[in-house]
FIDRENKOL-181562 format. One record per residue (C-alpha): residue number from 1; x, y, z. Coordinates in steps of 0.05 Angstrom, whole numbers. Layout:
residues N
{nr->NUM, xx->X, yy->Y, zz->Z}
...
end
This chain:
residues 353
{nr->1, xx->71, yy->625, zz->37}
{nr->2, xx->9, yy->666, zz->63}
{nr->3, xx->0, yy->706, zz->125}
{nr->4, xx->-71, yy->667, zz->131}
{nr->5, xx->-35, yy->597, zz->135}
{nr->6, xx->-39, yy->562, zz->205}
{nr->7, xx->32, yy->561, zz->236}
{nr->8, xx->44, yy->490, zz->226}
{nr->9, xx->28, yy->490, zz->152}
{nr->10, xx->90, yy->512, zz->135}
{nr->11, xx->119, yy->473, zz->171}
{nr->12, xx->94, yy->407, zz->130}
{nr->13, xx->129, yy->373, zz->79}
{nr->14, xx->72, yy->337, zz->41}
{nr->15, xx->74, yy->274, zz->3}
{nr->16, xx->88, yy->264, zz->-65}
{nr->17, xx->48, yy->216, zz->-110}
{nr->18, xx->70, yy->176, zz->-166}
{nr->19, xx->65, yy->214, zz->-237}
{nr->20, xx->-3, yy->215, zz->-272}
{nr->21, xx->22, yy->223, zz->-346}
{nr->22, xx->-28, yy->245, zz->-395}
{nr->23, xx->18, yy->217, zz->-458}
{nr->24, xx->-26, yy->186, zz->-513}
{nr->25, xx->24, yy->119, zz->-520}
{nr->26, xx->51, yy->105, zz->-460}
{nr->27, xx->79, yy->38, zz->-418}
{nr->28, xx->59, yy->70, zz->-348}
{nr->29, xx->90, yy->27, zz->-291}
{nr->30, xx->104, yy->73, zz->-239}
{nr->31, xx->58, yy->71, zz->-197}
{nr->32, xx->41, yy->-6, zz->-176}
{nr->33, xx->-31, yy->-4, zz->-209}
{nr->34, xx->-56, yy->-68, zz->-233}
{nr->35, xx->-54, yy->-79, zz->-307}
{nr->36, xx->-122, yy->-123, zz->-309}
{nr->37, xx->-188, yy->-90, zz->-301}
{nr->38, xx->-234, yy->-101, zz->-230}
{nr->39, xx->-281, yy->-154, zz->-220}
{nr->40, xx->-327, yy->-157, zz->-272}
{nr->41, xx->-381, yy->-162, zz->-216}
{nr->42, xx->-362, yy->-99, zz->-181}
{nr->43, xx->-370, yy->-56, zz->-245}
{nr->44, xx->-434, yy->-90, zz->-252}
{nr->45, xx->-453, yy->-66, zz->-171}
{nr->46, xx->-433, yy->1, zz->-185}
{nr->47, xx->-461, yy->6, zz->-255}
{nr->48, xx->-532, yy->-18, zz->-209}
{nr->49, xx->-523, yy->46, zz->-165}
{nr->50, xx->-529, yy->103, zz->-220}
{nr->51, xx->-592, yy->118, zz->-205}
{nr->52, xx->-652, yy->152, zz->-171}
{nr->53, xx->-619, yy->139, zz->-103}
{nr->54, xx->-557, yy->169, zz->-112}
{nr->55, xx->-595, yy->240, zz->-88}
{nr->56, xx->-595, yy->194, zz->-26}
{nr->57, xx->-527, yy->193, zz->31}
{nr->58, xx->-487, yy->125, zz->30}
{nr->59, xx->-491, yy->83, zz->90}
{nr->60, xx->-446, yy->125, zz->139}
{nr->61, xx->-415, yy->52, zz->174}
{nr->62, xx->-409, yy->15, zz->106}
{nr->63, xx->-438, yy->-38, zz->139}
{nr->64, xx->-445, yy->-89, zz->67}
{nr->65, xx->-377, yy->-74, zz->53}
{nr->66, xx->-362, yy->-90, zz->125}
{nr->67, xx->-394, yy->-154, zz->126}
{nr->68, xx->-368, yy->-167, zz->56}
{nr->69, xx->-288, yy->-160, zz->87}
{nr->70, xx->-321, yy->-200, zz->148}
{nr->71, xx->-339, yy->-257, zz->109}
{nr->72, xx->-276, yy->-258, zz->71}
{nr->73, xx->-230, yy->-260, zz->128}
{nr->74, xx->-279, yy->-304, zz->176}
{nr->75, xx->-288, yy->-254, zz->228}
{nr->76, xx->-337, yy->-203, zz->263}
{nr->77, xx->-348, yy->-127, zz->235}
{nr->78, xx->-340, yy->-102, zz->293}
{nr->79, xx->-263, yy->-119, zz->270}
{nr->80, xx->-269, yy->-84, zz->204}
{nr->81, xx->-260, yy->-5, zz->197}
{nr->82, xx->-275, yy->25, zz->122}
{nr->83, xx->-252, yy->92, zz->99}
{nr->84, xx->-226, yy->127, zz->32}
{nr->85, xx->-169, yy->98, zz->6}
{nr->86, xx->-123, yy->62, zz->51}
{nr->87, xx->-84, yy->134, zz->61}
{nr->88, xx->-138, yy->161, zz->102}
{nr->89, xx->-150, yy->89, zz->143}
{nr->90, xx->-73, yy->103, zz->167}
{nr->91, xx->-80, yy->176, zz->175}
{nr->92, xx->-138, yy->155, zz->227}
{nr->93, xx->-92, yy->106, zz->253}
{nr->94, xx->-32, yy->158, zz->267}
{nr->95, xx->-87, yy->212, zz->295}
{nr->96, xx->-116, yy->157, zz->339}
{nr->97, xx->-66, yy->111, zz->353}
{nr->98, xx->5, yy->139, zz->361}
{nr->99, xx->-12, yy->203, zz->399}
{nr->100, xx->29, yy->174, zz->463}
{nr->101, xx->88, yy->219, zz->472}
{nr->102, xx->145, yy->174, zz->453}
{nr->103, xx->175, yy->157, zz->385}
{nr->104, xx->128, yy->121, zz->330}
{nr->105, xx->180, yy->71, zz->301}
{nr->106, xx->187, yy->51, zz->224}
{nr->107, xx->241, yy->30, zz->177}
{nr->108, xx->284, yy->72, zz->147}
{nr->109, xx->262, yy->63, zz->79}
{nr->110, xx->187, yy->52, zz->70}
{nr->111, xx->121, yy->85, zz->64}
{nr->112, xx->138, yy->163, zz->53}
{nr->113, xx->72, yy->174, zz->73}
{nr->114, xx->89, yy->164, zz->151}
{nr->115, xx->138, yy->216, zz->166}
{nr->116, xx->79, yy->261, zz->128}
{nr->117, xx->33, yy->239, zz->181}
{nr->118, xx->73, yy->249, zz->231}
{nr->119, xx->92, yy->313, zz->214}
{nr->120, xx->13, yy->334, zz->202}
{nr->121, xx->-15, yy->300, zz->272}
{nr->122, xx->52, yy->329, zz->314}
{nr->123, xx->87, yy->250, zz->324}
{nr->124, xx->152, yy->245, zz->342}
{nr->125, xx->176, yy->177, zz->314}
{nr->126, xx->247, yy->146, zz->300}
{nr->127, xx->267, yy->101, zz->235}
{nr->128, xx->297, yy->37, zz->238}
{nr->129, xx->345, yy->21, zz->191}
{nr->130, xx->331, yy->-39, zz->143}
{nr->131, xx->389, yy->-90, zz->138}
{nr->132, xx->444, yy->-96, zz->84}
{nr->133, xx->388, yy->-145, zz->49}
{nr->134, xx->339, yy->-91, zz->49}
{nr->135, xx->299, yy->-131, zz->104}
{nr->136, xx->265, yy->-117, zz->163}
{nr->137, xx->290, yy->-144, zz->225}
{nr->138, xx->250, yy->-159, zz->284}
{nr->139, xx->295, yy->-153, zz->341}
{nr->140, xx->306, yy->-87, zz->319}
{nr->141, xx->234, yy->-67, zz->350}
{nr->142, xx->251, yy->-93, zz->413}
{nr->143, xx->255, yy->-18, zz->445}
{nr->144, xx->208, yy->21, zz->481}
{nr->145, xx->154, yy->64, zz->424}
{nr->146, xx->94, yy->93, zz->420}
{nr->147, xx->83, yy->56, zz->364}
{nr->148, xx->101, yy->5, zz->314}
{nr->149, xx->90, yy->20, zz->230}
{nr->150, xx->110, yy->-29, zz->174}
{nr->151, xx->87, yy->-53, zz->104}
{nr->152, xx->86, yy->-125, zz->93}
{nr->153, xx->116, yy->-130, zz->42}
{nr->154, xx->157, yy->-71, zz->49}
{nr->155, xx->147, yy->-16, zz->-3}
{nr->156, xx->188, yy->2, zz->-47}
{nr->157, xx->238, yy->-59, zz->-32}
{nr->158, xx->179, yy->-115, zz->-49}
{nr->159, xx->212, yy->-153, zz->18}
{nr->160, xx->167, yy->-188, zz->57}
{nr->161, xx->167, yy->-212, zz->134}
{nr->162, xx->140, yy->-282, zz->155}
{nr->163, xx->78, yy->-294, zz->202}
{nr->164, xx->134, yy->-311, zz->261}
{nr->165, xx->177, yy->-250, zz->252}
{nr->166, xx->112, yy->-201, zz->262}
{nr->167, xx->97, yy->-245, zz->324}
{nr->168, xx->159, yy->-231, zz->357}
{nr->169, xx->143, yy->-151, zz->354}
{nr->170, xx->71, yy->-159, zz->372}
{nr->171, xx->103, yy->-203, zz->423}
{nr->172, xx->162, yy->-151, zz->449}
{nr->173, xx->108, yy->-91, zz->443}
{nr->174, xx->49, yy->-112, zz->489}
{nr->175, xx->42, yy->-39, zz->502}
{nr->176, xx->35, yy->-13, zz->431}
{nr->177, xx->-1, yy->-12, zz->371}
{nr->178, xx->43, yy->-54, zz->313}
{nr->179, xx->0, yy->-28, zz->241}
{nr->180, xx->22, yy->-76, zz->186}
{nr->181, xx->8, yy->-42, zz->135}
{nr->182, xx->-9, yy->-92, zz->78}
{nr->183, xx->-24, yy->-57, zz->8}
{nr->184, xx->11, yy->-107, zz->-34}
{nr->185, xx->-4, yy->-168, zz->13}
{nr->186, xx->-42, yy->-213, zz->-41}
{nr->187, xx->19, yy->-222, zz->-85}
{nr->188, xx->53, yy->-278, zz->-48}
{nr->189, xx->58, yy->-257, zz->26}
{nr->190, xx->17, yy->-277, zz->94}
{nr->191, xx->-31, yy->-234, zz->123}
{nr->192, xx->-32, yy->-222, zz->191}
{nr->193, xx->-109, yy->-211, zz->191}
{nr->194, xx->-97, yy->-299, zz->225}
{nr->195, xx->-63, yy->-258, zz->286}
{nr->196, xx->-113, yy->-202, zz->305}
{nr->197, xx->-154, yy->-243, zz->349}
{nr->198, xx->-92, yy->-265, zz->398}
{nr->199, xx->-61, yy->-202, zz->400}
{nr->200, xx->-103, yy->-135, zz->415}
{nr->201, xx->-40, yy->-89, zz->392}
{nr->202, xx->-41, yy->-113, zz->326}
{nr->203, xx->-82, yy->-70, zz->265}
{nr->204, xx->-71, yy->-91, zz->202}
{nr->205, xx->-94, yy->-37, zz->129}
{nr->206, xx->-109, yy->-60, zz->74}
{nr->207, xx->-127, yy->-38, zz->10}
{nr->208, xx->-168, yy->-49, zz->-63}
{nr->209, xx->-132, yy->-7, zz->-108}
{nr->210, xx->-75, yy->-54, zz->-113}
{nr->211, xx->-95, yy->-126, zz->-123}
{nr->212, xx->-170, yy->-116, zz->-124}
{nr->213, xx->-156, yy->-67, zz->-193}
{nr->214, xx->-195, yy->-4, zz->-160}
{nr->215, xx->-142, yy->42, zz->-147}
{nr->216, xx->-194, yy->100, zz->-176}
{nr->217, xx->-253, yy->83, zz->-126}
{nr->218, xx->-210, yy->95, zz->-66}
{nr->219, xx->-227, yy->36, zz->-26}
{nr->220, xx->-192, yy->20, zz->46}
{nr->221, xx->-195, yy->-21, zz->107}
{nr->222, xx->-178, yy->-36, zz->174}
{nr->223, xx->-179, yy->-104, zz->218}
{nr->224, xx->-160, yy->-107, zz->287}
{nr->225, xx->-189, yy->-115, zz->349}
{nr->226, xx->-254, yy->-74, zz->365}
{nr->227, xx->-229, yy->-29, zz->420}
{nr->228, xx->-178, yy->-1, zz->363}
{nr->229, xx->-238, yy->-6, zz->307}
{nr->230, xx->-274, yy->30, zz->354}
{nr->231, xx->-219, yy->93, zz->360}
{nr->232, xx->-221, yy->100, zz->285}
{nr->233, xx->-288, yy->105, zz->283}
{nr->234, xx->-285, yy->155, zz->333}
{nr->235, xx->-238, yy->203, zz->287}
{nr->236, xx->-275, yy->191, zz->224}
{nr->237, xx->-341, yy->209, zz->246}
{nr->238, xx->-304, yy->269, zz->284}
{nr->239, xx->-279, yy->287, zz->212}
{nr->240, xx->-321, yy->260, zz->157}
{nr->241, xx->-387, yy->214, zz->168}
{nr->242, xx->-386, yy->195, zz->97}
{nr->243, xx->-322, yy->174, zz->73}
{nr->244, xx->-353, yy->116, zz->17}
{nr->245, xx->-403, yy->134, zz->-31}
{nr->246, xx->-454, yy->89, zz->-49}
{nr->247, xx->-424, yy->75, zz->-115}
{nr->248, xx->-353, yy->53, zz->-84}
{nr->249, xx->-382, yy->18, zz->-32}
{nr->250, xx->-430, yy->-26, zz->-78}
{nr->251, xx->-369, yy->-43, zz->-117}
{nr->252, xx->-316, yy->-53, zz->-55}
{nr->253, xx->-360, yy->-106, zz->-29}
{nr->254, xx->-379, yy->-148, zz->-101}
{nr->255, xx->-298, yy->-144, zz->-110}
{nr->256, xx->-297, yy->-180, zz->-46}
{nr->257, xx->-350, yy->-233, zz->-61}
{nr->258, xx->-324, yy->-253, zz->-125}
{nr->259, xx->-263, yy->-292, zz->-97}
{nr->260, xx->-256, yy->-330, zz->-163}
{nr->261, xx->-241, yy->-266, zz->-208}
{nr->262, xx->-197, yy->-244, zz->-148}
{nr->263, xx->-156, yy->-305, zz->-141}
{nr->264, xx->-138, yy->-312, zz->-219}
{nr->265, xx->-125, yy->-238, zz->-231}
{nr->266, xx->-73, yy->-246, zz->-165}
{nr->267, xx->-34, yy->-306, zz->-202}
{nr->268, xx->-32, yy->-276, zz->-261}
{nr->269, xx->5, yy->-222, zz->-232}
{nr->270, xx->57, yy->-264, zz->-197}
{nr->271, xx->66, yy->-307, zz->-268}
{nr->272, xx->92, yy->-241, zz->-296}
{nr->273, xx->122, yy->-218, zz->-239}
{nr->274, xx->168, yy->-276, zz->-232}
{nr->275, xx->182, yy->-272, zz->-312}
{nr->276, xx->199, yy->-201, zz->-307}
{nr->277, xx->246, yy->-209, zz->-242}
{nr->278, xx->286, yy->-262, zz->-298}
{nr->279, xx->294, yy->-215, zz->-355}
{nr->280, xx->313, yy->-162, zz->-313}
{nr->281, xx->364, yy->-208, zz->-291}
{nr->282, xx->386, yy->-234, zz->-357}
{nr->283, xx->395, yy->-163, zz->-371}
{nr->284, xx->447, yy->-161, zz->-315}
{nr->285, xx->404, yy->-120, zz->-264}
{nr->286, xx->395, yy->-140, zz->-188}
{nr->287, xx->336, yy->-160, zz->-177}
{nr->288, xx->312, yy->-166, zz->-94}
{nr->289, xx->256, yy->-215, zz->-80}
{nr->290, xx->188, yy->-191, zz->-77}
{nr->291, xx->123, yy->-202, zz->-62}
{nr->292, xx->87, yy->-144, zz->-89}
{nr->293, xx->61, yy->-123, zz->-147}
{nr->294, xx->127, yy->-98, zz->-163}
{nr->295, xx->205, yy->-97, zz->-169}
{nr->296, xx->261, yy->-70, zz->-149}
{nr->297, xx->322, yy->-68, zz->-180}
{nr->298, xx->385, yy->-41, zz->-197}
{nr->299, xx->435, yy->-52, zz->-256}
{nr->300, xx->504, yy->-45, zz->-228}
{nr->301, xx->535, yy->-12, zz->-287}
{nr->302, xx->482, yy->39, zz->-295}
{nr->303, xx->460, yy->106, zz->-265}
{nr->304, xx->383, yy->89, zz->-245}
{nr->305, xx->354, yy->166, zz->-251}
{nr->306, xx->394, yy->169, zz->-324}
{nr->307, xx->364, yy->108, zz->-343}
{nr->308, xx->297, yy->120, zz->-312}
{nr->309, xx->307, yy->187, zz->-362}
{nr->310, xx->318, yy->142, zz->-425}
{nr->311, xx->261, yy->101, zz->-413}
{nr->312, xx->218, yy->155, zz->-399}
{nr->313, xx->238, yy->172, zz->-472}
{nr->314, xx->222, yy->110, zz->-510}
{nr->315, xx->153, yy->108, zz->-474}
{nr->316, xx->162, yy->76, zz->-409}
{nr->317, xx->156, yy->103, zz->-348}
{nr->318, xx->185, yy->69, zz->-282}
{nr->319, xx->197, yy->97, zz->-204}
{nr->320, xx->263, yy->128, zz->-184}
{nr->321, xx->275, yy->158, zz->-107}
{nr->322, xx->321, yy->199, zz->-93}
{nr->323, xx->333, yy->178, zz->-34}
{nr->324, xx->399, yy->151, zz->7}
{nr->325, xx->415, yy->67, zz->5}
{nr->326, xx->362, yy->58, zz->-48}
{nr->327, xx->369, yy->119, zz->-103}
{nr->328, xx->411, yy->70, zz->-153}
{nr->329, xx->343, yy->22, zz->-151}
{nr->330, xx->289, yy->36, zz->-195}
{nr->331, xx->223, yy->-1, zz->-177}
{nr->332, xx->182, yy->-28, zz->-228}
{nr->333, xx->108, yy->-40, zz->-230}
{nr->334, xx->83, yy->-95, zz->-263}
{nr->335, xx->55, yy->-96, zz->-319}
{nr->336, xx->24, yy->-147, zz->-369}
{nr->337, xx->68, yy->-193, zz->-410}
{nr->338, xx->57, yy->-140, zz->-468}
{nr->339, xx->77, yy->-85, zz->-420}
{nr->340, xx->139, yy->-124, zz->-397}
{nr->341, xx->167, yy->-140, zz->-453}
{nr->342, xx->171, yy->-65, zz->-481}
{nr->343, xx->196, yy->-54, zz->-413}
{nr->344, xx->248, yy->-102, zz->-433}
{nr->345, xx->272, yy->-81, zz->-500}
{nr->346, xx->274, yy->-10, zz->-471}
{nr->347, xx->319, yy->-30, zz->-430}
{nr->348, xx->359, yy->-69, zz->-476}
{nr->349, xx->360, yy->-10, zz->-532}
{nr->350, xx->386, yy->24, zz->-476}
{nr->351, xx->443, yy->-20, zz->-452}
{nr->352, xx->475, yy->-39, zz->-517}
{nr->353, xx->470, yy->42, zz->-550}
end
C-alpha cells in the first residue's frame, strides 16, 4: 500500500487470469484458448496492414468490423459496439448500464471478473445460487435489481440456457438491463442476438478470443438496442477513443467474413469435447454437460487440487478454482485430439499409481 494511492485502490480485489507458463514442453489446457489457429484470411488481412499506414490512427469507430459483425448476424451497424476484448466491453457495460443504486444480480458460480467490476465501479451486487446441478434457474431472477449479467454457456461450468429461459428472464425484468455474456456460445449454445430486436433491455457480449482463435488480438463486441450501444460509445469515447488498432480491426473483420473456416474449427472443437468427456467418464470422472470449449469434471475418489498438481508434474496444466461448491472440480480446456490423449494418459497414470 502506498500513501499515493487513491483511497478506493486498497479495497480492490483484482481478477486473477489463468496462468501463462513459459515451459518448453507443455500441454496447456487451463485458459480455454482454441487449439487451432485463426483463419488464414484473418492472418493475411493483418499482414496486409503491416505497412506505412501504421503511422496513422485507426478508425475510432471500427466501422469495417461493425459492418462485418452486422452482416454476419443480419442486424444494423448501430446495434454493434466493438472494444479491446470482451473484458473491456463488459467493463464499459458495468460502468454505463449498471449504476442504478440497486444490486446487480449474477450467479454465485460464474465469471470471477463480475465482482471485480462491481468493486471497481462501486456497484452493489447480489449473487444468485445455481441449482444442485449447477444450472441457472430463471425464476430466481424474478426480483428487483439494478441489472442482471450471466455467461451463456456459464463459466466455469459450461452449462447453457436455452432461449426460452433467457426470454423468461428478460420478460420478468423489463426495467433492467440483462447482459448475456456469450464468450463460449459458438461451441454449442444458442445466441441471444436473435432476441435483441424484441427486447430493448438485452445486451449480448462476445469475444473473438475463443471460437475465432484470436485471444492474442484482444477484440470483443456487444450487440443490442441502439440506445444501449450509444451508452457504451459514450463511455468508450470518455476513456479511450482508439481501443482497437489497425491490425486488430483488419483481422477481426476478416475472421467474420471467413464463415467456412470458423464453422469447421468449431466443429472440430465440439467433436474433441465430446470425445474428451467420454474419456473422462470412462476414467471415473463426473462431467457436467458442456456447450463450451472446456469441460468441468470431478473424480469422486480424488482431491481436485492434488490432481491438478500431479498433472502439472507430468506437463499438463488445467484450471482449479479454490471456491466453495466447486473446489473439487477441474476445468479442462478442450485441446487437439493429441493433447486430450496426453491428458487422459497422464490421468490414468495418476489414478493407477
